[in-house]
C-alpha positions in Angstrom: 6.8 19.4 6.1 8.2 15.9 6.0 11.2 15.2 3.9 10.2 13.9 0.5 6.8 15.4 0.5 6.0 17.0 -2.9 5.7 20.7 -2.5 5.4 23.2 -5.4 6.9 22.1 -8.6 7.2 23.2 -12.2 7.0 26.9 -11.4 3.8 26.7 -9.5 5.3 28.5 -6.5 6.4 31.3 -8.9 2.9 31.6 -10.3 1.5 31.9 -6.8 4.1 34.4 -5.6 2.2 37.2 -7.3 -1.1 36.3 -5.6 -2.0 39.3 -3.5 -4.7 37.5 -1.6 -2.8 34.3 -0.5 -3.9 34.8 3.1 -4.5 38.1 4.7 -1.7 40.4 3.8 -3.2 43.6 5.4 -1.0 43.3 8.5 -0.4 41.2 11.6 -3.4 39.3 13.0 -4.3 39.2 16.6 -5.9 36.3 18.4 -6.4 34.3 21.6 -6.7 30.6 22.6 -9.5 30.0 25.0 -11.1 27.1 26.7 -14.4 25.8 25.4 -16.5 22.7 26.2 -13.5 20.9 27.7 -11.3 21.7 24.8 -9.8 24.8 23.2 -10.4 27.1 20.3 -8.4 29.8 18.6 -10.1 33.1 17.8 -8.5 35.3 15.1 -10.8 38.3 14.5 -14.2 36.8 13.7 -12.7 33.5 12.7 -12.6 30.6 15.2 -10.9 27.2 14.9 -11.4 24.2 17.2 -8.0 22.9 18.3 -7.0 19.2 18.6 -6.6 17.8 22.1 -2.9 17.9 21.9 -3.0 21.7 21.6 -5.2 22.3 24.7 -2.1 23.3 26.7 -2.1 26.5 24.7 -5.2 27.9 26.6 -4.3 31.3 28.1 -0.9 31.5 26.4 0.0 34.3 24.0 -0.7 34.2 20.3 2.1 35.6 18.1 1.6 36.9 14.6 3.6 36.9 11.4 4.4 40.5 10.8 3.6 40.1 7.1 0.1 38.9 8.0 -1.9 35.7 7.2 -0.4 33.5 10.0 -0.4 33.2 13.7 1.2 30.8 16.2 0.7 29.8 19.8 2.8 27.9 22.3 1.7 24.2 22.9 4.4 23.3 25.4 7.5 21.1 25.2 9.3 23.8 23.2 6.8 23.7 20.3 4.4 26.1 18.7 1.5 25.5 16.4 1.2 27.6 13.2 -2.3 28.5 11.9 -2.9 29.9 8.4 -5.8 32.2 7.8 -7.2 31.9 4.3 -10.2 34.0 3.5 -12.8 33.5 6.3 -11.2 30.2 7.5 -8.3 29.3 9.8 -6.4 26.1 9.2 -4.0 24.1 11.3 -0.4 24.1 10.1 2.7 22.3 11.3 4.2 22.3 14.7 7.5 24.3 14.8 10.1 25.2 17.4 9.2 28.0 19.8 9.7 30.9 19.7 8.6 31.0 16.0 11.1 32.3 13.4 8.6 33.4 10.8 11.2 33.6 8.0 11.7 29.8 8.4 8.0 28.9 8.4 6.6 27.9 4.9 4.3 30.5 3.4 0.7 29.6 3.0 1.1 28.9 -0.7 3.9 26.5 0.0 2.1 24.8 2.9 -1.2 24.0 1.2 -0.4 20.3 1.0 0.4 20.2 4.7 -2.8 22.1 5.5 -4.8 19.6 3.4 -3.3 16.7 5.2 -3.9 18.2 8.7 -7.5 19.2 7.9 -8.9 15.7 8.3 -8.2 12.1 9.2 -5.0 10.4 7.9 -5.8 9.1 4.4 -3.4 6.7 2.7 -3.9 4.7 -0.5 -6.1 1.7 0.3 -7.8 3.4 3.4 -11.5 3.8 3.5 -11.2 7.5 4.2 -14.2 9.5 5.3 -15.0 12.9 4.0 -13.9 15.8 6.1 -15.8 19.1 6.3 -12.6 20.9 7.2 -10.9 19.7 4.0 -13.8 20.8 2.0 -13.7 24.2 3.7 -10.0 24.5 2.9 -10.6 23.7 -0.8 -13.3 26.4 -1.0 -11.1 28.9 0.8 -8.3 28.3 -1.6 -10.6 28.6 -4.6 -11.9 31.9 -3.3 -8.6 33.5 -2.3 -6.0 31.8 -4.6 -8.1 30.9 -7.6 -7.0 28.2 -10.0 -3.3 28.5 -9.2 -3.9 27.8 -5.6 -6.1 24.8 -6.3 -3.5 23.3 -8.6 -0.8 23.8 -6.0 -3.0 22.3 -3.2 -3.6 19.2 -5.4 0.0 18.7 -6.3 1.4 19.3 -2.8 -1.4 17.3 -1.2 -1.3 14.4 -3.7 -0.1 12.0 -1.0 -3.4 12.4 0.9 -6.0 9.9 -0.5 -9.0 11.8 0.7 -12.3 12.0 -1.2 -11.9 15.8 -1.4 -8.8 15.4 -3.5 -10.6 13.3 -6.1 -13.6 15.6 -6.1 -11.5 18.7 -6.5 -9.3 17.1 -9.3 -12.4 15.8 -11.1 -13.9 19.4 -11.2 -10.8 21.0 -12.8 -10.8 22.3 -16.3 -8.7 20.3 -18.7 -5.7 22.7 -18.7 -5.5 22.7 -14.9 -5.9 18.9 -14.7 -3.0 18.6 -17.2 -0.9 20.9 -15.0 -1.4 18.6 -12.0 -0.4 15.6 -14.1 2.6 17.3 -15.4 3.7 18.3 -11.9 3.2 14.8 -10.6 5.3 13.4 -13.4 8.3 14.8 -11.6 7.9 12.2 -8.9 9.0 9.5 -11.5 12.4 11.1 -11.6 15.1 9.5 -9.4 16.0 11.7 -6.4 12.9 13.8 -6.7 10.3 14.2 -3.8 8.2 11.1 -3.7 5.0 12.1 -1.8 2.9 12.1 -4.9 4.3 9.1 -6.7 1.3 6.9 -6.0 -1.0 9.6 -7.5 1.3 9.8 -10.5 1.0 6.0 -11.0 -2.8 6.4 -11.0 -3.0 9.4 -13.3 -0.2 8.9 -15.8 0.1 6.4 -18.6 3.2 4.6 -17.1 3.6 2.2 -20.0 3.9 5.1 -22.6 6.8 7.4 -23.3 8.4 9.3 -21.7 7.3 7.7 -18.4 8.1 4.1 -19.3 11.8 5.0 -19.7 12.0 6.3 -16.1 10.4 3.3 -14.3 13.5 1.1 -13.7 15.6 3.9 -12.2 12.8 5.2 -10.0 12.0 1.7 -8.7 15.7 1.2 -7.8 15.7 4.6 -6.2 12.6 4.1 -4.0 13.3 0.5 -3.1 16.9 1.2 -2.1 18.4 -1.7 -4.0 21.4 0.4 -5.0 21.7 2.1 -1.7 23.3 1.1 1.7 21.3 -1.5 3.7 20.1 1.2 6.1 18.2 3.0 3.3 14.5 2.8 4.0 12.0 1.5 1.5 9.8 4.4 0.4 6.2 4.3 -1.1 5.9 0.5 -1.3 2.5 0.6 -2.9 3.7 3.0 -5.6 6.9 1.0 -6.3 4.6 -2.1 -6.8 2.6 -0.2 -9.4 5.7 0.9 -11.2 7.1 -2.6 -11.2 3.8 -3.9 -12.7 4.1 -1.3 -15.4 7.7 -2.1 -16.1 6.9 -5.8 -16.4 4.4 -5.0 -19.1 6.8 -2.9 -21.2 10.2 -4.5 -20.5 9.9 -7.9 -18.8 13.6 -8.7 -19.2 14.5 -5.6 -17.2 11.7 -6.0 -14.7 12.4 -9.6 -13.7 16.0 -9.2 -12.3 15.1 -5.8 -10.7 12.1 -7.3 -9.0 14.3 -10.1 -7.7 16.6 -7.6 -6.1 13.6 -5.8 -4.6 12.5 -9.1 -3.0 16.0 -9.4 -1.6 15.3 -6.2 0.3 12.9 -8.2 2.5 10.0 -5.8 2.0 7.7 -8.0 4.2 9.7 -7.1 7.3 8.0 -4.4 9.3 9.7 -1.0 9.4 11.3 -0.1 12.7 8.9 2.3 14.3 8.2 3.4 17.9 4.6 3.2 18.9 1.5 2.8 16.7 0.5 0.0 14.4 2.7 -1.2 11.5 0.9 -1.3 8.1 2.2 -4.4 6.3 -0.2 -4.1 3.4 2.0 -1.9 1.2 5.0 -4.2 1.6 2.8 -7.3 0.8 1.5 -5.4 -2.3 5.1 -4.7 -3.4 6.0 -8.4 -3.0 3.0 -9.3 -5.1 4.1 -7.0 -7.9 7.7 -8.2 -7.7 6.6 -11.9 -8.0 4.4 -11.0 -11.0 7.4 -9.3 -12.7 9.7 -12.3 -12.0 7.0 -14.7 -13.3 6.4 -12.6 -16.5 10.2 -12.6 -17.2 10.6 -16.3 -16.4 13.6 -15.2 -14.4 15.3 -17.4 -11.7 15.3 -15.7 -8.3 16.7 -17.1 -5.1 14.2 -15.2 -3.0 11.0 -16.7 -4.5 10.8 -20.2 -3.1 10.6 -19.0 0.5 7.5 -17.0 -0.3 5.5 -20.2 -1.0 4.4 -20.3 2.7 1.7 -22.9 1.9 3.0 -25.3 -0.7 -0.4 -27.2 -0.6 -2.5 -24.1 -1.2 -5.4 -24.6 -3.7 -4.0 -21.8 -5.9 -1.1 -24.0 -6.9 -3.5 -26.4 -8.6 -5.4 -26.0 -11.9 -8.7 -27.3 -13.2 -10.1 -26.5 -16.6 -6.9 -24.6 -17.5 -7.2 -22.1 -14.6 -5.8 -21.9 -11.0 -8.2 -22.8 -8.3 -9.5 -20.0 -6.1 -10.0 -22.1 -3.0 -13.8 -21.7 -3.2 -14.4 -24.7 -5.5 -15.6 -28.1 -4.3 -12.6 -30.3 -4.7 -11.5 -33.9 -4.1 -7.9 -32.7 -4.1 -6.9 -34.7 -7.3 -6.2 -31.6 -9.5 -2.7 -31.5 -10.9 -0.2 -28.7 -10.2 -0.6 -25.8 -12.7 1.6 -25.7 -15.7 3.4 -22.8 -17.2 0.8 -22.5 -20.0 -2.0 -22.4 -17.5 -0.3 -19.8 -15.2 0.9 -17.4 -17.9 -2.6 -16.0 -18.7 -3.3 -15.5 -15.0 -0.1 -13.5 -14.6 -1.0 -11.4 -17.7 -4.5 -10.8 -16.5 -3.3 -9.6 -13.1 -0.7 -7.3 -14.7 -3.4 -5.9 -16.9 -5.4 -4.5 -14.0 -5.5 -0.7 -13.9 -2.9 0.9 -11.5 -5.7 2.7 -9.7 -7.5 -0.5 -8.8 -4.2 -2.0 -7.5 -3.2 1.0 -5.5 -6.6 1.5 -3.8 -7.1 -2.1 -2.8 -6.8 -2.6 1.0 -4.5 -5.6 0.9 -2.6 -8.1 -1.4 -3.4 -11.7 -2.0 -1.2 -14.3 -0.2 2.2 -14.6 -2.1 1.9 -18.4 -2.6 0.2 -18.3 -6.0 2.4 -15.8 -7.7 5.6 -17.2 -6.1 4.6 -20.6 -7.5 3.9 -19.0 -10.9 7.4 -17.5 -10.8 9.0 -20.8 -9.9 7.1 -22.6 -12.7 8.0 -20.0 -15.3 11.7 -20.3 -14.4 11.5 -24.2 -14.3 12.7 -24.0 -10.7 9.9 -25.7 -8.7 11.5 -27.3 -5.6 11.3 -31.1 -5.5 9.7 -30.9 -2.1 6.6 -29.2 -3.6 6.2 -31.6 -6.5 6.6 -34.6 -4.2 4.0 -33.2 -1.8 1.5 -32.9 -4.6 2.4 -36.3 -6.0 1.4 -37.7 -2.7 -1.9 -35.9 -2.7 -2.8 -37.7 -5.9 -1.7 -41.2 -4.9 -4.2 -44.0 -5.4 -6.5 -44.1 -2.4 -8.0 -47.3 -1.0 -10.4 -47.2 2.0 -13.7 -48.8 3.1 -16.9 -47.1 1.9 -18.2 -47.3 5.5 -18.5 -46.8 8.4 -17.4 -43.2 8.8 -14.4 -42.9 11.1 -15.4 -42.0 14.6 -14.2 -42.6 18.2 -17.1 -44.9 18.9 -15.6 -47.5 16.5 -12.6 -48.1 18.7 -8.9 -47.4 17.9 -7.6 -49.2 14.7 -11.0 -50.1 13.3 -11.0 -49.8 9.4 -13.3 -47.0 8.4 -14.0 -44.3 5.8 -12.5 -40.8 6.1 -13.2 -37.7 3.9 -11.2 -38.2 0.7 -10.3 -34.5 0.2 -9.0 -34.4 3.8 -6.8 -37.5 3.4 -5.3 -36.2 0.2 -4.7 -32.7 1.6 -2.9 -34.1 4.6 -0.8 -36.5 2.5 0.4 -33.3 0.8 0.9 -31.3 4.0 2.3 -33.9 6.5 4.8 -35.9 4.6 6.2 -39.2 6.1 4.6 -42.6 6.1 2.2 -42.7 9.0 -0.3 -39.8 8.9 -3.0 -38.7 11.4 -5.8 -36.2 11.0 -9.0 -35.8 13.1 -10.4 -39.3 13.8 -8.3 -41.0 11.1 -5.0 -42.6 10.7 -3.6 -43.8 7.3 -0.4 -44.8 5.5 1.3 -43.2 2.5 3.7 -45.4 0.5 5.9 -43.3 -1.7 7.3 -46.3 -3.6 3.9 -47.8 -4.4 2.3 -44.3 -4.6 -0.7 -45.4 -2.5 -2.7 -44.1 0.4 -4.1 -47.1 2.4 -4.8 -48.4 5.9 -7.4 -45.9 7.0 -8.5 -46.6 10.6 -10.2 -44.9 13.4 -8.0 -43.0 15.9 -8.2 -40.4 18.7 -7.5 -36.9 17.5 -3.8 -36.1 17.4 
């Protein structure tokens, strides 16, 4: 299993150790890998398992068995072997290990349940639209039948990093004592240095703003974000760290603000260095969003914030009727920049969202709005932003007609869309401005926008 994955905690492995039916313990199993319909399947007794395409190379090769029973393995080439666990009347893919298999070093079925749950269906991370998997459902039923309640609790704890619908359905069906066992086990992920695979689940299921969890937030955030570690230390569980930061901002804003600023200094928007495959930037963007909210709530000054206002003329920086614009309103671009009193309720409302809602959203909003809220709260809005918005609201003088068009000829006085002129006065800067079929002049001393004439597109 991958380092950091949550396995069996709080004595759950000890409870399962006495389970006499945790896989077939009657003796070694025999099996074969055979070709079928262009693929391959493993037959173990009267149990068959369709193998993934990567394991087709195992066709015709020997199947070895764990002398203690319950597991088999077959060579898949490149020095690797695939382990398969037999639970009840089902066989389930396990990890790849080095061949030949040293069974004493392969996790027992009870310890590998989280891994089996992950491998039984599509990869399901927080925020993914994950489809149900019949194989995962079959695994859950097999564990229920063979390992009883202890096994189900262990599967949920060790498979907590898999955001599959089967996890939610299985947890929802637990009796209250077993559900509490799962929560108690996941609470360990809030401890610095502990395995972190289930920390996102812990953030969803535990009252983070209440004791004793609230007192652990700052240390765990620092631990997972790597702010106190060497520069090469990777950022772990970015979505979950964002949820923890939001919770800390609610219970201890003075601690959350400076810590969030340090997290921003880790450059969480930079993609991780990976070889092959797509890079998922959403978790890092969600962490940045949480950090900016924490800085804004604290009113802390942070040198990393201003650069995150990538669009200084974004609608979200302006307020109307006491609230930030969403960008969907009809606007003539004359709204003023938002004030601290207008932004504070928006920050509070965002922080009040349930952790589950935040963790399961597919992406974060652009950072501009919350970065600006943080700058306003700290009284540190750059002059370049305030000047740009001052220009947007300069007195505008232009003819009522005709509408600017190439047919008028270059330099002919004409009328251009007011919102467009004001937006470009904010965005372009300088004295002589040009947008679409219009040219115009901005005078920063007189605070005017004048001289609208027809022009060829820039």
